[in-house]
N, C-alpha and C positions, 0 to 999 in steps of 0.2 A: 315913786312920784306921788305928789300930793293930788288927790282926786276928790271930787265932790259929787253929790247927787247920785244918779243911777250908777255911774262909773264906780263910785266908792262902794256901793253895795255889791257890785260884781267882784271887786277886789277882795271883799270880805268872803264871798263865796269861794273864790280861788284859794284863799288861805285855809278855809274850812276843808276843802277837798284835799289840799296838800297834807293836812294833818290826819284826816280820817281815812285817806286811801294810801297812806304812806307805805303800808306793807303789801299793797297790791300792784302788779305790773301793768297798770293802765297808763296810757298816754293821754294828756289833757291839753286841748287847744282852747285858747280864750280869745275872743274878739276876732273871729274869722270873717273877713269880708269876701263876698262872692259876687260874681257877675255872670250873666248868661244872655245869649241872644234869643229872643222869643218873638216870632212873627216880624222879624226885621228890626226889632228894637232891643236895646240893651236893658236888662232887668238887673237891679242891684239889691243887695241885702247884707245883713250881718247876723252871724250866729254867735250867741253869747258863749256857749261852751260846747265842745265836742269831745266826747270820751271814747277812746279806741281801746278795745280789748286785744290781748295778744293773738286771738284768732282772727282779727280783722273786722269784727262786728263793731258797729258804731252806734253811739247814743248821742242824740242831739238834745241839749238842754236849753230851753228858751226861758230866760229869767225875766219876769215882769215885776219890777220893784214899784212900790207905791200903790196908788188906788186903781182898781179895775171897775168896770161897769158890767153888770150882768143884764143882758137883753134877751129878747125872744130869739135873736139870731146867734146867741152865744156870748162869750166874754169879749169885751171891747176895751182897748187901751187908747187913751187920748194922747196925741203928740202935737203940741202947739196948736190946739184947737181942732185937729183932725183925728177922727176916730178910726181905728184899724181893728179889724176882726182878728183875734188871736189865732183861731183855728185856721183861717185862710192863710195867715202869715206863715204859720208853721208848715202847712202842707205845701205851700209854694216853695219854701226853702228846701224841704225834703225833695220835692220834684226836681228842683234846680240842681241839687247836689248829685242825685242819682243820674241825671242826664249828663252832667259834666264828667262824672266818673266813667260812664260808659263810653264817652267820646274822647277820653284821654289817649294820646299817642301811646301805642303799645298795648292798648286794651284789647285789640283784635288778636285772637290766638291763631297760630299757624296749624295747630292740631285740630282734630275733629271735635274735641271737647271744648265748648265755649268757656271763656274765663268767668269766674263767679261774679255776679253783680254786687253792688254795694249793699250790704245788709245793714239797714238803718232803723232805729227806733227813736222815740222822742219822749221827753218829759217836759211838762210846763211847771216851772218853779216860781211860786209867788210867795216870797218870804215875808211880805208885809200885808197880805190880804187873806181873809177867810172866805173861801168859796162857799156860799150859802146853799146853792143847789147844783152840785157837780153834774147831775144828769142833764141839766139845761145849758151847761157851759159849752156844748158843741164838741167836747173832747172826752175821750174815754176817762172816766173818773180814776181808773188805776194809773193814769199817766199824769195826774195832777198832784203836786205837792205844794200845799199852801202853808200859811203861817203856823197852823196847828201841828203840821207834821214836818216842819223844815229840818228838824234834827235827824230825820230818817233819810235824808237825801243820799248819804253814802251807802246805806243799806239797800236802797232802791237800785242804785247803780250796780251794786254787786249782784242783785237779783236779776236785773235786766241783762247784764253782761257777765254771765258766768265765765270763768276762766277756761272751761273745757266743755264742749258741746258735742254729743255723739253725732256723727255724720259730717263733721267738718272735713275739709279737704286734707288738712294736716292732722287727722285724728290720731295718727300713730305717734305724734310727738308728745313730749311731756306737758302736763297742764301748766299753763303760764308761759310756755316757750313761744316766741314770736313765729308766726307762720308766714308763708309767701304772700298771702292776702294782706297780712298786717303790713308788710313792706310796701306793697302797692298803695295801700290806703295812706300810710304815713308820707310817702313820696307825693301823693296827690294833695293831701292837706298841707304839707309843708311847701307847696309850690316848688318842688325840687325838679329841675330839668334833667332829663336823661340825656347826657352828653357823651360823646366820644371824640377823641382827637381827629381832626381833619388834616391828614398829612399835607394835602395840597396847599392849605393855608399856613400850616406850621412851617413848611419848608422855607417860604419866603420870609416869614417873621424871624425864623431861626437864623437865616443868613444875615438879615439886617442887624439883629441883636449881636451876633457874634462879630460881625464886621465892625460895629461900633466899639465893642469891648476890646477886640484885638487891635483896633486902630491906634491904641495908645502907643504901641511900639513905633509905628510909623510916624506918629506926631513928635514924640520927644527924642527919638533917635536922630531925626533929621535936624534937631535944634543944636546938636553937638557941633562945636566949631573947633577944628584943629587942621593943621597943614603939615605935610600933605594929607589929604582926606583918605585915610585907609581904615575902614571900620570892619571889624569882624564881629558878627552876631552869632552867638551860640544859643540857639533857642529851641525849645521843645516843640513837638507837633502842636499845631493850632495856636501858637503864641503870637502870630501876626507877621511872620517873616515875609510871606508873599506880599502882604499889604505894604510892608516897608519897601520891598523891591519894586512894586508897582508905583509907589509914591516917588521913588527915585527916578524911575523911567519917565513918568508923566512930567516931573519937574524939569528933567533934561529937555524934553520936547518943547515945553512951554518956554524954555530959555534959548531955543534954537540951537541946542546941542544934540549930539548924536550918541545915544546910549547903546550899549551891547549887553544883552541879557543872555547868559549862558547857563543851561541846565545840564544835568546828566542824562535824564530820561527823555526820549523823544515824545511820549504822550504829554508830559508836562510842558515841554517846549511848544508843542502844537496848541495846547490849552492856553498858555500865556500869550501866544501870538494872536489868538482871537480876542484877547482882552485889551491890547495896547494899540495906540494909534500909529499911523505910518510915520516914518522919519528916523527910526532906529532899526535894530536887528535883534531878533530872537532866534537862538539856535542851540543845539547841543554841541559839545566839543567835536563830535565826529561829523556833524553837519557842516561845521566850519572846515574840517579837513576835506570833506567831499567837495565843497564849493571851491576850495583852493586848487585841488587836483583838476577839476573840470575847467577852471580858468586857465590852467596850463595845458589843456588839451588832453588830459588823461581821464578816461572814464573808469571809475572804481569798479572792480569786480567783487561783488559782495559774496560770491561763492568761494573766493580765495581765502585761505586761512590767515594770510598776513595783511588783509585789507586794512584792519584797524591800525596796525603798526605803521603801514605806509602813510596813512593820514597823519599820524602823530609826527613822523619824521619830516613830512612836508611842512607842517605848521612850524616845526622847530628850526628848520634850516633854510627854507626858501625865503626870498625877499617878499615881504608883504606889500601889496598895492597900497597906495595912499588912501584909498577908500576904506582900508581896513584899520585906520586909526580912529579911535573913539574918545569922546570926552568923558563918558561915564561907563564904568564896567560894573556889572552886577553878576555875581556868581551864586547860583542857587544849587542846593544839594552839595555844598562844598565838601562834606564828609566823604563823598565818593570820588573826589578828584585827587590826583597825584601831584607831587612837587613839580614834576616835569610839565604837567598841564598848567599849574600856577604860573610858571615862568613864561610859557607860551602865551597865555592870556594877557599877562602884564606887558608883553611886547605890543599888544594891540591898544594899549592905553596911552593917551597923550601924556606928555611930561607933567602937566599940572592937572591931570584928570582926577576924578573921584572914583574910588573903588570900594564896593561893599561886598563882603564875603559872608554868605549865610549858610549855616550848617547845624546839624543836630547829631551828635555822636551816637545817640540811641537809635538813629536810623541808618547807621553804617552796616549794611548787609554784606559787604564784600571784604570786611576785615582789614581795611587799609589803615595805615598810620595817619593820624591827623597831620595835615599840612602845616608846616611851620610858617608863620606870618610874623616875622620879627619886626618890631617897631609899630605894629598895628594896634589901634585902640580896640579893646575887647569889651563887648557888652553881652551880659547873660540875661536870658529871659526864660524862666522855668514855669510859666503859667500857661496852661492849655485852656483856651477859651472856646475851642470848637467841639471837643468831645464831651458828651454828657458826663456828669460827675461819677455816675455808676461805673462807667468804663475806666475812668482814671483811677477810681478806688480799686477796681478789680486788678488793674495792672500793677498798682502799688502792692497788693497782696501777693501777686505772682512774683514780682521783682524783688521782694524782700528788702535787703539793705541797700539796693541801688539808689542812685541819686533821686530824691523825691521830686515829683512833678506836682505842682499846685493846680487844683481844679478851679477854673475860673468861668466855667460855662454857666449860662443862665438857667440851664436845665439840670435839675437835681438827679433825675433818673433817666435811664435809657431803657428802651424796650429790648432786652437781651434774651435770645433763645439759644439753647445749646442742644445740638443734635449729634448723636454718636453713631458710628458705623463700624463694622468689623474690619480691621485692617487687612489689606490684601484682597478685599472683595470689591472690585470696581463697580459692580452692579449696586451694591449697598451704598457706596459713596454717591453714585449718581442719583439713586432714589432719595437719599437724604438731602442732597442739594436741590432736587426738584421740590421736595417738601419745604425747604427753606424759601424758595421762590413763592410757593403758595402762601406761606405765612406772611411774607411781605405784601403780596397782593391783597390778602384778606385784611391786612392792617390798613389798607387804603393807599398804599404807595403805587404809583404808576410805574410801568416798565422803565421809562427814562429816568426814574429816580432811584433805580436799583443797580448796584454794581456787584459783580462777583469777583472776588480776589482769591487767587489760589496761593496756598502756602508754598507750593512748589514752583520751580521755574518752568518756563514754557515747554521745554523739551522733555521734562520728566512728569509733566502733568497729564492726568488721565482725562481732564476736562477741556483743556485749552486747545486741543486738536479737533474737537467736535464742532459740527455745524449747528446741532440742535441738542437740547435736553428733552427727550420725549418728543411728542408731536406738537406741543404747544409753545415751546420756548426756543427761539432762534438766538444764536450767540454772535455777538460782534467781538471778534478777537483777532489778534495779530497772527498772520499765517507764517511769519518767519521770512517772507520774501519781500523784495523791494522792486519797485517799478524802474523804468529807464531813468527817471529823474532822481532816484535815490529815496523815494518816499515809501514808507512801509505799506504793505498791502493787507487790508483787513477783510475778514469775512463779513458778509452783509447780514446783520441780525438786530434784534430789538433789545437784547440784554448785553451790556458791556461785560466782558470777561477778560481779566488781565491777571498776570502773576503779581504777587506782592511786590516784586522788584520793579515792575513797570508802572504799577499803580501808585507807587510812592510819590508823594508830593501833591496828590489829588485827594478828593473826598467825594462822598455821595450821601444823600439823605438816609438811604438804607444800604447796608453793606452785608453781603453774604461772604464770610471768610471761611473758605472750604479747603479740603484736602490737608487739614492740619493733622500731622502725624509725627510723633517723636517719642523716644524712649525716656529721655531726661530733659529737663529744662536747663540747658546750658546758655551761655551768653548769646550765641547766634540765634537759638530758638526764641529766647526772650525778645531779642530785637525784632525778629520777624513777627512775633505776636504783637509787640508794641506798634509796629508800623501798620499791620493789618487792622488791628482793632481801632486805632485812632483815625482811620479813614471815615468812620461812621459819624454822621452828624445827628441822627435821631434814632435809628434802629440798627441793631447788630445781631446777626445770626452766626453762631460758631458751629461749623460742621467738623467734628473731630473724630479721629479713630478712638476706639474704646480705651486703648492704653493711654493715649494722650489725654482723653477726658478724665481718666483716673488720676493722672499726675496733676492735672489742673485743679481738680477738686481737692487734692491734698493741700494745695496752697491757699485756696480761697474758702 
């Protein structure tokens, strides 16, 4: 920039320092404005140069270009007709800096040893003026560099700020190596805020950003026009399938039509039902079977081994009431459905109704064949907007040559922790899972933001039958029993704990994926890893057996 007057002289000094201190590890600040509150009023000032040594010691350079006046009270500089005492100005600036540094957030130490104060010295630099009587200047003559000695400025800086001083807090370090005090001083002078993520704020922002990004699928998929409307969406986790399903549901309600939303998992159906307005129906396939049997006067016996088969038979063979005819059919988690279920659900769709089938082959945990949907329009979406990119990249490394998933999250990195336990030792597993909870709480996540997902099914899990983990963590998990109305009974706890099978289709800001144990990464193992890891929106903790951790590290 083109500068004139005193500013031009300061730029010259800056260039001089750049050349003559090029080999020394000093940090130089030019034109530092400061403010401080004194006696209820704000005081302002500007420091021409601040030089910081690697040990954190500071030299303030006050440059006075042009003419100065030597008076009985010391050196004086005139600014637009107003005379200012140079000594008073320098001491005021030093006092302001020392107080500001002492009051910086984080300056108070939690240890018994107080943090070191700001070590500051000063130099008056007058490149255009010869000080006739330094002893009357009001400043230590050793701190004055006038026009006669201006070429010695760099030497004086080296003398006042030696690179290594005995007694420094970081005395054991190499000369010229930045110390902890140096870091504190540079953060202070650089006006660098000490920030950490606030999960409570990030959770809402993350949900909004991901919703906007993933909403593209719901927007342009619903612009497709064909008849009959039979749309199959093969989309990866976090691609926006649920948003598309909800858009279909809401549009049906707005048009005075009756939608039917069918999921595989009861937890997902319960979650969706809380999101949608009245006027339609949300259920799992077996909830429909339960309702049909009860309508016929039969109370399902969930303890009977054939209860699920009886429901399927009833839905396939019995005459459906008129109220069971819907204008819109939405099938979520279609990869877990069978061809028989497909035919049963299509029985419930009116002749000219709309049908949308949503599925993700990578979330097929039951090894079922993909349902044939002949004549349906197929739409593929392989972009994951929900999971942070680090999770997607890790899964890509684990999966190798499998179909690639594109990372579309606005978050580049996820906070991923990996904890290992000795397989076959339940106490070690529980201890590491408790440690994972502590990590999430320490990162700022509330208990309602944390979900525990087990790699194992409920009956084989060592965790999902527990009421608590230690004395501090109560678990909310499915007991395996149902009430008289066919609703699942849950333990009353603060932390949600589910198997990866039941938690599929849902997500949480922080996910603890635990009880991960395998000898090799085969197709089913990878799919379970894929499902569990992509449930996390911000933080992921993997709790693996030692052998599983070793296999995982081989891939990544």
